[in-house]
C-alpha positions as CSV (number, residue, x, y, z in Angstrom):
1,M,0.0,-6.5,-11.6
2,R,3.1,-6.2,-9.3
3,F,4.9,-3.2,-8.0
4,A,7.6,-3.9,-10.5
5,W,5.1,-3.1,-13.3
6,K,3.2,-0.2,-11.8
7,R,5.4,2.8,-11.0
8,V,3.3,4.4,-8.3
9,A,3.5,4.8,-4.6
10,W,2.0,1.4,-3.7
11,K,3.2,-0.3,-0.6
12,S,3.6,-3.7,0.9
13,L,4.4,-4.9,4.4
14,V,7.9,-6.2,3.8
15,V,11.0,-6.6,5.9
16,L,13.9,-7.0,3.6
17,V,16.7,-9.4,4.4
18,G,19.9,-10.5,2.9
19,G,23.0,-8.8,1.5
20,C,24.3,-7.1,-1.6
21,V,27.0,-8.1,-4.0
22,A,29.0,-6.0,-6.4
23,V,27.4,-5.2,-9.8
24,P,28.8,-7.6,-12.5
25,A,30.4,-6.1,-15.5
26,Q,27.5,-7.3,-17.8
27,S,24.6,-6.6,-15.4
28,P,21.4,-6.6,-17.4
29,R,19.5,-3.3,-17.8
30,P,21.5,-1.3,-15.3
31,I,20.1,1.8,-13.7
32,D,21.2,5.0,-15.5
33,Q,23.4,6.5,-12.8
34,A,23.1,10.1,-14.1
35,K,19.3,9.9,-13.9
36,A,19.6,8.3,-10.4
37,V,21.8,11.2,-9.2
38,S,19.3,13.6,-10.6
39,A,16.5,11.8,-8.8
40,F,18.4,11.8,-5.5
41,A,19.0,15.6,-5.9
42,E,15.3,16.1,-6.7
43,A,14.3,14.2,-3.5
44,E,16.8,16.2,-1.4
45,K,15.5,19.5,-2.9
46,L,11.9,18.6,-2.0
47,S,13.0,17.6,1.5
48,A,14.8,21.0,1.8
49,K,11.6,22.7,0.6
50,D,9.7,21.1,3.5
51,D,12.7,21.8,5.9
52,G,11.0,19.7,8.6
53,K,7.9,21.8,8.7
54,L,5.5,18.9,8.3
55,W,6.8,16.4,10.8
56,G,9.7,18.2,12.6
57,K,12.2,15.8,10.9
58,T,14.2,15.8,7.7
59,L,12.7,13.5,5.2
60,Y,15.7,13.0,3.0
61,G,18.0,10.2,4.0
62,P,19.5,6.9,2.8
63,M,17.8,5.8,-0.4
64,L,18.0,2.8,-2.7
65,F,16.8,2.7,-6.3
66,V,16.2,-0.9,-7.4
67,Q,15.6,-2.2,-10.9
68,P,13.3,-5.3,-10.4
69,E,14.3,-7.4,-13.4
70,S,18.1,-7.0,-13.0
71,R,18.0,-6.4,-9.3
72,A,20.5,-3.7,-9.8
73,V,20.8,-1.1,-6.9
74,V,22.0,2.5,-6.9
75,A,22.2,4.1,-3.5
76,N,22.8,7.7,-2.5
77,E,25.2,6.8,0.3
78,A,27.3,3.9,1.6
79,D,25.6,1.1,3.5
80,G,26.7,0.3,7.0
81,S,28.3,-3.1,6.1
82,G,30.4,-2.2,3.1
83,L,28.3,-4.3,0.7
84,L,27.8,-1.5,-1.9
85,Q,30.6,-0.2,-4.1
86,K,31.2,3.5,-4.8
87,Q,31.0,4.5,-8.4
88,G,31.2,8.2,-8.9
89,D,28.6,10.0,-6.8
90,V,26.6,6.8,-6.0
91,F,27.0,3.4,-4.5
92,V,26.0,0.3,-6.5
93,G,25.2,-3.4,-6.0
94,V,22.9,-6.2,-6.9
95,L,20.2,-7.5,-4.5
96,P,20.3,-11.3,-4.1
97,K,17.2,-13.2,-5.1
98,D,15.9,-13.7,-1.6
99,V,15.4,-10.0,-1.1
100,M,11.9,-8.7,-1.7
101,I,11.8,-5.6,-4.0
102,A,9.0,-3.0,-3.3
103,N,8.4,0.7,-2.7
104,T,9.0,0.6,1.0
105,A,11.2,1.5,4.0
106,V,13.6,-1.1,5.2
107,D,16.2,-1.7,7.9
108,W,19.1,-3.3,6.0
109,A,22.9,-3.4,6.2
110,G,23.1,-1.1,9.2
111,K,20.8,1.6,8.0
112,R,17.1,2.4,7.5
113,W,16.6,3.0,3.8
114,T,13.9,4.2,1.5
115,M,13.6,1.7,-1.3
116,V,12.0,2.9,-4.6
117,M,11.6,0.7,-7.7
118,W,13.3,1.9,-10.9
119,P,12.4,3.4,-13.3
120,L,10.6,6.3,-11.6
121,P,7.5,7.9,-13.1
122,V,8.5,10.1,-16.1
123,D,6.3,13.1,-15.2
124,S,7.5,15.1,-12.2
125,P,4.2,15.4,-10.2
126,P,3.7,11.6,-9.7
127,R,7.5,11.1,-9.3
128,E,7.8,13.7,-6.6
129,R,4.7,12.4,-4.8
130,L,6.2,8.9,-4.9
131,L,9.6,10.1,-3.5
132,M,8.1,12.0,-0.7
133,H,5.6,9.3,0.2
134,E,8.3,6.7,0.5
135,L,10.6,9.1,2.4
136,F,7.9,9.6,5.0
137,H,7.8,5.8,5.6
138,R,11.5,5.9,6.5
139,I,10.8,8.3,9.5
140,E,7.5,6.7,10.6
141,P,9.2,4.9,13.6
142,D,10.5,8.2,14.8
143,L,7.0,9.5,14.9
144,G,5.6,6.5,16.7
145,I,3.5,5.4,13.8
146,P,3.3,1.6,13.3
147,A,3.6,0.0,9.9
148,A,0.1,-1.5,10.2
149,S,-1.3,-2.6,7.0
150,P,-4.7,-4.2,7.6
151,D,-7.1,-5.1,4.9
152,N,-10.6,-3.6,5.0
153,A,-12.9,-6.1,3.5
154,Q,-15.9,-3.9,4.2
155,L,-14.7,-1.6,1.4
156,D,-15.3,-4.3,-1.2
157,M,-18.9,-4.8,-0.1
158,L,-21.8,-2.9,-1.6
159,E,-22.8,-0.7,1.3
160,G,-19.2,-0.2,2.3
161,R,-18.2,1.0,-1.1
162,I,-21.2,3.3,-1.5
163,L,-20.7,4.9,1.9
164,L,-16.9,5.4,1.3
165,Q,-17.5,7.1,-2.0
166,L,-20.2,9.3,-0.5
167,E,-17.7,10.2,2.2
168,W,-15.2,11.1,-0.5
169,R,-17.6,13.3,-2.4
170,A,-18.5,15.2,0.8
171,L,-14.8,15.6,1.5
172,A,-14.2,17.0,-2.0
173,A,-17.1,19.4,-1.5
174,A,-15.6,20.5,1.8
175,M,-12.2,21.3,0.2
176,V,-13.7,24.0,-2.1
177,A,-16.3,25.5,0.3
178,S,-16.4,28.5,2.6
179,W,-16.2,27.8,6.3
180,A,-19.9,27.3,7.0
181,E,-20.5,25.2,3.9
182,Q,-17.2,23.3,4.6
183,T,-18.5,22.5,8.1
184,E,-21.7,21.0,6.7
185,A,-19.8,18.9,4.1
186,I,-17.4,17.6,6.8
187,R,-20.4,16.7,9.0
188,D,-21.8,14.8,6.0
189,A,-18.5,13.0,5.3
190,L,-18.1,11.9,8.9
191,A,-21.8,10.8,9.1
192,F,-21.2,8.5,6.0
193,A,-18.1,7.1,7.7
194,A,-19.9,6.6,11.0
195,K,-22.8,4.7,9.2
196,R,-20.2,2.4,7.5
197,H,-18.5,1.7,10.9
198,E,-21.9,1.0,12.4
199,L,-22.7,-1.6,9.7
200,F,-19.3,-3.3,9.8
201,A,-18.0,-4.1,13.3
202,G,-14.3,-3.3,13.7
203,S,-14.0,-1.3,10.5
204,Q,-13.3,2.0,12.3
205,E,-10.1,0.6,13.8
206,T,-8.8,-1.1,10.6
207,E,-9.4,2.0,8.6
208,R,-7.8,4.2,11.2
209,A,-4.7,2.1,11.2
210,L,-4.2,2.1,7.5
211,M,-4.9,5.9,7.4
212,L,-2.0,6.5,9.7
213,N,0.4,4.4,7.7
214,E,-0.5,5.0,4.1
215,G,-2.9,8.0,4.4
216,L,-0.3,10.2,6.1
217,A,2.4,9.1,3.7
218,E,0.3,10.1,0.7
219,Y,-0.7,13.4,2.5
220,T,3.0,14.1,2.8
221,G,3.7,13.3,-0.8
222,V,0.8,15.5,-2.1
223,S,1.6,18.4,0.3
224,I,5.3,18.6,-0.5
225,A,5.2,17.8,-4.2
226,A,2.5,20.4,-5.0
227,P,3.8,23.9,-5.9
228,D,1.2,25.4,-3.6
229,V,-1.7,24.6,-1.3
230,A,-4.4,25.1,-4.0
231,S,-2.6,22.6,-6.3
232,A,-2.4,20.1,-3.4
233,R,-6.2,20.5,-2.8
234,W,-7.1,20.0,-6.4
235,R,-4.9,16.9,-6.6
236,A,-6.7,15.5,-3.6
237,I,-10.1,16.4,-5.1
238,M,-9.3,14.6,-8.3
239,R,-8.5,11.4,-6.4
240,L,-11.7,11.7,-4.4
241,A,-13.9,12.4,-7.4
242,A,-12.3,9.8,-9.7
243,P,-11.3,6.8,-7.6
244,E,-8.5,4.6,-8.9
245,G,-8.3,0.8,-8.8
246,E,-10.8,-2.0,-8.9
247,T,-11.1,-2.4,-5.1
248,F,-10.6,0.0,-2.2
249,V,-9.6,-2.5,0.6
250,R,-6.0,-1.3,0.7
251,S,-5.9,1.7,-1.6
252,F,-8.6,3.9,0.0
253,A,-6.1,5.6,2.3
254,Y,-4.3,7.1,-0.7
255,A,-7.5,9.2,-1.4
256,S,-8.7,9.7,2.2
257,G,-5.3,10.6,3.7
258,P,-4.6,13.8,1.7
259,A,-8.2,15.0,2.1
260,Y,-8.3,14.7,5.8
261,G,-4.8,16.0,6.2
262,L,-5.4,19.1,4.1
263,L,-8.7,19.9,5.8
264,L,-7.0,19.5,9.2
265,D,-4.3,22.0,8.1
266,V,-7.1,24.6,7.7
267,R,-9.3,23.7,10.7
268,L,-6.9,22.4,13.3
269,P,-3.4,24.0,13.0
270,G,-0.8,22.0,14.9
271,W,-2.7,18.7,14.5
272,R,0.4,16.9,13.2
273,N,2.0,17.4,16.7
274,R,-0.7,15.2,18.1
275,V,-0.2,12.3,15.7
276,N,0.8,9.0,17.4
277,A,0.0,5.3,17.2
278,K,-3.5,5.9,18.5
279,A,-4.3,9.0,16.5
280,D,-7.6,9.1,14.5
281,L,-7.6,11.6,11.7
282,A,-11.4,11.5,11.3
283,A,-11.9,12.0,15.0
284,M,-9.5,15.0,14.9
285,L,-11.5,16.6,12.1
286,G,-14.7,15.7,13.8
287,G,-13.6,17.8,16.7
288,T,-13.9,20.9,14.5
289,V,-17.6,20.4,13.9
290,T,-20.7,19.8,15.9
291,S,-22.1,16.3,16.4
292,T,-22.9,14.3,13.3
293,S,-25.7,12.3,15.0
294,A,-28.4,14.6,13.6
295,V,-27.3,14.0,10.0
296,A,-29.9,12.1,8.0
297,V,-27.6,9.9,6.0
298,D,-30.1,8.8,3.4
299,Q,-31.3,12.3,2.8
300,R,-27.8,13.7,2.5
301,A,-26.8,10.9,0.1
302,V,-29.1,12.5,-2.4
303,V,-27.0,15.7,-2.4
304,Y,-23.9,13.7,-3.5
305,G,-25.5,11.7,-6.3
306,G,-26.3,8.6,-4.1
307,A,-28.9,7.2,-6.5
308,A,-26.7,7.0,-9.5
309,L,-23.8,5.7,-7.4
310,R,-26.0,2.9,-6.0
311,L,-27.0,1.8,-9.5
312,L,-23.3,1.7,-10.6
313,E,-22.2,-0.2,-7.5
314,T,-25.0,-2.7,-7.6
315,E,-23.9,-3.7,-11.1
316,R,-20.4,-3.9,-9.9
317,D,-21.4,-6.0,-6.9
318,V,-22.9,-8.7,-9.2
319,R,-19.6,-9.0,-11.0
320,S,-17.7,-9.0,-7.7
321,K,-19.7,-11.9,-6.3
322,E,-19.0,-13.9,-9.5
323,E,-15.3,-13.2,-9.1
324,K,-15.3,-14.2,-5.4
325,Q,-17.1,-17.4,-6.3
326,K,-14.4,-18.2,-8.9
327,Y,-11.6,-17.7,-6.4
328,R,-13.5,-19.6,-3.6
329,K,-13.8,-22.6,-5.9
330,L,-10.1,-22.4,-6.9
331,L,-8.5,-21.6,-3.6
332,A,-10.9,-23.0,-1.0
333,D,-13.1,-25.7,-2.4
334,G,-10.6,-27.3,-4.8
335,P,-7.2,-28.9,-4.2
336,T,-4.5,-26.4,-3.0
337,L,-0.9,-26.0,-1.9
338,T,-0.5,-24.2,1.4
339,L,2.7,-22.5,2.3
340,P,3.2,-21.4,6.0
341,N,4.4,-18.2,7.4
342,A,7.8,-19.5,8.5
343,G,8.9,-16.3,10.3
344,K,10.6,-14.5,7.4
345,F,7.4,-13.8,5.4
346,N,7.9,-10.9,3.0
347,Y,5.5,-10.0,0.2
348,S,4.8,-7.3,-2.3
349,F,1.6,-6.7,-4.3
350,D,-0.8,-4.4,-6.1
351,P,-3.3,-3.1,-3.5
352,N,-5.8,-2.0,-6.2
353,G,-7.1,-5.5,-7.1
354,L,-7.5,-7.4,-3.9
355,V,-10.5,-9.7,-3.4
356,P,-11.6,-10.4,0.2
357,L,-13.1,-13.9,0.8
358,E,-15.2,-13.8,4.0
359,G,-13.9,-16.1,6.7
360,L,-10.8,-17.1,4.7
361,G,-8.7,-14.1,4.0
362,T,-7.9,-12.0,0.9
363,V,-7.1,-13.0,-2.6
364,Y,-4.1,-11.3,-4.2
365,P,-4.4,-11.6,-8.0
366,T,-0.7,-11.1,-8.2
367,L,1.8,-11.6,-5.4
368,E,5.5,-12.1,-4.7
369,V,6.4,-13.9,-1.5
370,T,9.7,-14.9,0.0
371,D,10.2,-16.9,3.2
372,A,12.5,-19.5,4.7
373,W,10.9,-22.0,2.4
374,G,11.8,-20.2,-0.9
375,A,10.2,-17.8,-3.3
376,L,6.7,-17.8,-4.7
377,S,5.5,-15.8,-7.7
378,V,1.8,-15.6,-8.4
379,Q,0.0,-14.2,-11.5
380,Q,-3.5,-15.7,-11.2
381,G,-4.5,-15.5,-7.6
382,A,-3.2,-16.6,-4.1
383,L,-5.2,-16.6,-0.9
384,L,-3.4,-14.9,2.1
385,A,-5.0,-16.0,5.3
386,S,-6.7,-13.4,7.5
387,D,-4.1,-14.1,10.3
388,F,-1.2,-13.9,7.8
389,E,-0.1,-17.4,8.9
390,S,-0.3,-19.0,5.5
391,V,-0.7,-18.4,1.7
392,R,-2.5,-20.8,-0.5
393,V,-2.4,-21.4,-4.3
394,A,-4.1,-23.9,-6.5
395,A,-2.5,-27.4,-6.3
396,P,0.2,-28.2,-8.8
397,A,0.0,-31.2,-11.1
398,S,3.4,-32.5,-9.9
399,V,5.3,-31.9,-6.7
400,G,8.7,-33.3,-7.6
401,G,11.8,-31.2,-7.6
402,T,12.6,-27.8,-6.2
403,H,11.0,-25.7,-8.9
404,L,7.2,-26.2,-8.9
405,T,4.6,-24.7,-11.1
406,G,0.8,-24.6,-10.9
407,P,-2.1,-22.6,-12.4
408,G,-0.6,-19.1,-12.6
409,W,2.2,-19.5,-10.2
410,T,5.8,-20.7,-9.7
411,L,7.6,-21.8,-6.6
412,D,11.3,-22.3,-5.9
413,V,11.7,-24.4,-2.8
414,A,14.6,-23.9,-0.5
415,A,16.8,-26.7,0.8
416,G,15.3,-28.4,3.8
417,W,11.7,-28.0,2.7
418,R,9.4,-30.4,0.9
419,V,5.9,-30.7,-0.4
420,V,3.8,-33.4,1.4
421,P,0.1,-34.4,1.0
422,G,-2.4,-32.3,3.0
423,D,-5.5,-33.3,4.9
424,K,-7.8,-32.8,1.8
425,A,-7.6,-35.2,-1.1
426,G,-5.4,-33.7,-3.8
427,S,-4.1,-30.9,-1.6
428,F,-0.5,-30.4,-0.4
429,V,1.4,-28.4,2.2
430,L,4.9,-27.2,2.3
431,K,6.8,-28.5,5.4
432,K,10.3,-28.3,6.8
433,D,12.2,-31.6,6.8
């Protein structure tokens, strides 16, 4: 499932490159320009509603709507290099094939843009959240927030998943409680998180980093798109109580971010002025309650339905281990093709289905990658190394030519690159001539 197929505010770490060319007369499935103009106006209106109150900056700015199949582009203003052509109230073009398409922010053609895939969600609430979420990413550098996007493998493990969902349930309870009860629920939530970080070394930092990047973006989307604070809170509660996606390793911040942000709005006015690259939303919220060290985690888990949650997650863990074994056999034990990070490594993906493989990296069931070596499209699993230095797919039956295919993937090889035998029998690597 790629970004092009799911119209929600999913993100990838991508740096887009390349140029634009004018839209050909018979461009397939062009973007409806009238609808695009309406969407730009909607984004501008929402930004005006905020009026810089959240982050001290105007959210609305250069925007690109991109139709993934045709690669057609409609922008709200001219680019800095004259690559887009003006048509009525918008500027149009077609992205070349080496440009990655995703919901993201990108520095391109002399400007920093918000890119959003077309078509947008039909219903206004998810559409408005998506627009505001992505507009926030455009101003992140001005706020000193890095575009960090670490995986959190602990959130696909039994105890990690249980403790995360207990934290979410406590946060949901806090959002509808009076001050004293809210304080107790927050202490519970932070205690569940602390226990998770104790069990999984380094997890506090990786979760903190993704919370700043994606959590704050989703908090911004929820806060501005909602007609009032109560609506924003109930949207956050719904996400906490009914988690979306098969795995939480990348998607958890979409649930946690709005919850922490909205609670901080109540308990620590002015907290957004303290956000920087080192900020920790959980620590900020923890400063509004007494120490969580006295919380008996096992006893408090009972309050939030921990027994039933553990039964459910234990069954899920069995299935997860079987899936990981399948991917380990396919992408680690068996013959593979390894493609290096050649310095222009851009990728897009669905963060809800990732599968961590301990000691190896993370399996992306679907993945789109471009680099100096060409373009890779994966539909049945690719292994992205933990250090992001390579991506691995199951070995192809044949390595001749510039268009290669394998189990669930295709690869278009750029000039100057070739596939050569690897160290393991039956395996290959892509190398520069």
